[in-house]
C-alpha positions in Angstrom: 35.1 -19.4 -4.9 34.0 -18.1 -8.4 31.0 -15.7 -8.4 28.7 -17.0 -11.4 26.9 -13.9 -12.5 23.8 -15.4 -13.1 21.7 -12.2 -15.1 21.3 -8.8 -15.2 18.1 -7.2 -13.4 17.7 -3.8 -15.2 15.7 -1.5 -12.9 14.8 0.2 -16.7 13.2 -2.5 -17.3 10.8 -2.4 -14.8 7.8 -1.2 -16.1 7.9 -4.1 -19.4 8.2 -6.5 -17.1 5.9 -5.8 -14.6 3.4 -4.4 -16.3 3.1 -1.7 -13.8 2.6 2.1 -15.2 5.2 4.5 -16.4 4.6 6.4 -13.5 5.1 3.7 -10.7 8.1 2.1 -12.7 9.8 5.7 -12.7 9.5 6.4 -9.1 11.0 2.6 -7.9 13.7 3.7 -10.6 15.3 6.2 -8.7 14.4 4.9 -5.7 16.5 2.0 -6.1 19.1 3.5 -7.7 19.1 6.9 -5.3 20.0 3.8 -2.5 23.0 2.3 -4.7 24.2 5.5 -4.6 23.7 6.6 -1.4 25.5 3.3 -0.3 28.1 4.3 -2.9 27.3 1.5 -5.3 27.7 2.0 -8.7 25.7 1.1 -12.4 26.2 -2.2 -12.5 26.9 -2.8 -9.4 26.3 -7.1 -7.9 23.6 -8.1 -6.2 23.9 -11.3 -4.7 20.4 -13.4 -3.9 20.0 -16.1 -1.3 16.7 -17.6 -2.5 16.0 -21.8 -0.5 19.6 -22.4 -0.1 20.8 -21.0 -3.7 23.1 -18.5 -3.3 23.5 -16.6 -6.9 24.1 -13.1 -8.3 22.7 -10.6 -10.4 24.3 -6.8 -12.4 21.9 -4.4 -11.5 22.2 -1.3 -13.9 20.2 1.3 -15.6 20.7 3.4 -18.4 22.3 6.4 -16.8 21.2 9.2 -19.6 18.5 12.0 -18.5 19.3 10.6 -15.4 19.8 14.3 -13.2 21.9 12.9 -9.8 21.7 16.9 -8.2 17.2 16.7 -8.5 17.8 13.1 -7.4 19.3 12.5 -4.4 16.6 15.3 -3.2 14.1 14.0 -3.9 14.0 10.9 -1.9 15.7 10.6 1.8 17.0 7.4 3.2 13.4 6.0 4.4 11.4 6.3 0.8 14.7 4.9 -1.2 14.4 1.7 1.1 11.3 1.3 0.5 10.2 2.1 -2.9 13.9 0.6 -3.5 12.8 -3.1 -2.4 9.9 -2.4 -4.0 11.6 -2.2 -7.6 15.1 -5.3 -6.3 12.0 -7.4 -5.1 9.6 -7.1 -8.3 12.6 -7.9 -10.7 13.9 -10.8 -8.6 10.0 -12.6 -8.4 10.0 -11.7 -11.9 12.9 -13.1 -12.8 13.6 -16.6 -10.5 9.3 -17.1 -10.6 6.9 -17.8 -13.6 5.5 -15.0 -12.2 5.8 -11.9 -13.6 2.4 -9.1 -13.8 2.0 -7.6 -9.7 -1.0 -6.4 -8.5 -0.7 -3.8 -5.6 -2.6 -5.3 -2.9 -4.4 -3.6 0.4 -3.1 -3.1 4.1 -5.4 -5.4 5.1 -3.7 -7.9 3.0 -0.5 -8.5 5.0 1.5 -8.5 1.6 2.5 -5.3 -0.9 1.5 -7.8 -4.0 -0.8 -9.6 -5.7 1.3 -12.2 -8.5 0.2 -13.5 -11.4 1.9 -16.5 -13.8 3.3 -15.9 -16.8 2.3 -18.2 -18.4 -1.5 -17.0 -19.0 -3.4 -15.9 -22.1 -2.7 -12.7 -23.8 -6.7 -12.4 -23.7 -6.3 -13.5 -19.8 -7.7 -10.7 -17.3 -5.0 -10.9 -15.0 -5.4 -13.1 -12.2 -4.1 -13.2 -8.1 -1.8 -16.5 -8.3 0.9 -15.0 -5.6 1.5 -13.1 -3.5 4.6 -10.7 -1.9 5.7 -8.8 0.7 9.1 -7.1 0.0 11.1 -5.2 3.0 14.5 -3.2 2.5 17.0 -2.5 4.7 19.8 0.3 3.8 22.0 -0.9 6.1 22.0 -3.9 8.5 23.1 -4.0 11.7 22.7 -6.0 15.0 19.5 -4.5 15.1 18.1 -4.6 12.3 19.1 -7.8 10.6 18.1 -9.2 7.4 17.0 -12.4 9.1 15.2 -11.5 11.9 12.6 -9.1 9.4 12.3 -11.8 6.8 10.3 -13.4 10.4 8.8 -10.4 10.9 7.1 -10.7 7.2 6.5 -14.3 7.0 4.3 -14.1 10.5 3.2 -10.6 9.1 1.0 -12.7 5.6 -1.0 -14.4 8.3 -4.1 -13.1 7.0 -4.0 -14.4 3.6 -1.8 -17.2 4.2 -5.0 -19.8 2.2 -4.8 -18.0 -0.5 -1.6 -18.8 -2.3 2.2 -19.0 -2.3 4.2 -16.3 -1.0 7.5 -15.1 -1.4 9.0 -12.3 1.3 11.7 -11.1 -0.3 14.2 -8.7 2.1 16.3 -5.9 0.3 19.7 -4.7 1.6 21.7 -2.2 0.1 24.7 -1.4 1.7 26.0 -4.6 0.8 24.0 -5.0 -1.6 22.3 -8.5 -1.0 18.1 -10.1 -0.7 17.2 -12.8 0.8 14.0 -15.3 -0.6 11.5 -17.5 1.2 8.6 -18.9 -0.4 6.3 -20.0 2.4 3.4 -22.1 1.0 
């Protein structure tokens, strides 16, 4: 079966697309690059995305100039890179595959990582919450740490805010790499 590339997920576009600070965008970008390089992927790696029974592919890329790989390798560990790298990819996937384009970090008691805002809002209208996003990452899936199990756990975790808006749960696996997106309305 031929793999059709649906588009590109550019880690360098995170700040502009998600409307987060430059520092936040750089941190998430670096963590994602660290995790991908740790799993021996190079710039331009294809990521498979499972979304509501559909399978699509994206090319992930980033600017390499001014990227200090030695400093990068000392700046993260597997735990941090998995968590924050998954955030970068999940946010970009949500923007690419849904009608949302803005994120707002939520508090921990909500059971979600981010509130989502719509792409078609008025430029004069401040951010308003319209959706939810819960994210998880796995460096290397194995028998005791499966993406499918993590998706179920994360769906349960979103219950504190279930009466508000639809939620996307995105779990990113770096070694293959692939991501699963599940919508709960």
